[in-house]
Phi, psi and omega in degrees: 000130178281167176301317178298319176296320178298316179291326176301316180294322179295315181295324177290325178293317177300319180295320177297315180295319180297314185298318181292312183298322182293337181264004177290127176294147174308330183273358186257001185294338178265008185293150172293159180227171175299340171276093200304337181267357188240145173275173177300319177305313182295321179295314178300316176297321175300308182299318180297314183292320178300314180297321179302316179299313177303319181285314184293327181296339177286337184249003176093007180253181178219149179297157180273000175214171184271118181297342181267004172228062184292136178292142177268058181203163178243137180245102184078208182278114183296325178294314179297313180302313178294319179301316181300318181292314183293328175294318179302313182297313180301317177295323179296314180291325178297326184278358177293142176300147186294338181261015177298115183275320181227139177230148180288138172223167176306337182260012184100172181295141182217156167305150183309309185298321179291319177300318179293319183291327180293312174303321179295322181295318180297314183292315184294316179296325176286328174297317179295322178302314184291318180297316179297317184293335188249016177065022178278141174273067181229075181290162172289121186290152178294326174297314178296318178300321181294325177290332181269334189301319178304318178291325172299318178294328181282327190247331195292320179300318175299315180291322178298315181289319188277320189240353179055045180264355173230143173296162177305144179298147178262164179302136178271104187279149178303131175096357177295137170279181185300319181293316178294327177292321178295312181304315180293326177294326180276011175084021182245148172277111187300344181247022177307140172223153178301326180294333184269357184282000000 
């Protein structure tokens, strides 16, 4: 994956997350999610803080809270708050020098394309979590899944073993498309619904 491809995947993941969050009904923020311990509010806060970390580390900063202890509350307009963070992240990646070989990430230094794809994976999978939890017909697209899969294959088993940040991989069922296969690899039931939780 080239640097430009990594950043393109990141921008598409951000667009997906924005679209999903903008469509959350006011009555759905407390709904359960595929992240079994977290509400929709908490998944949004986790995703926002994670993205903030990817952006701030490029400029020498750090987020002001722990993404793995997300507050179950909303502070102001969730769409505007998320948009501010995602714009900051996109701008920080766009400002990197073209010859940047390694860039800082919450997981340590990575090549630019890998760093962008890792941030993209986080944004996209949590967009899907929120979409599934709030009954939106906004699936993770197969093209986006294809752009994320190489970094998932490279990192997720190690992250799962070392930090327990993904549920165990699920069975890859016959007939799964690329998005369903990625979601299952990331520990999610691709056909999860709130009623089935």
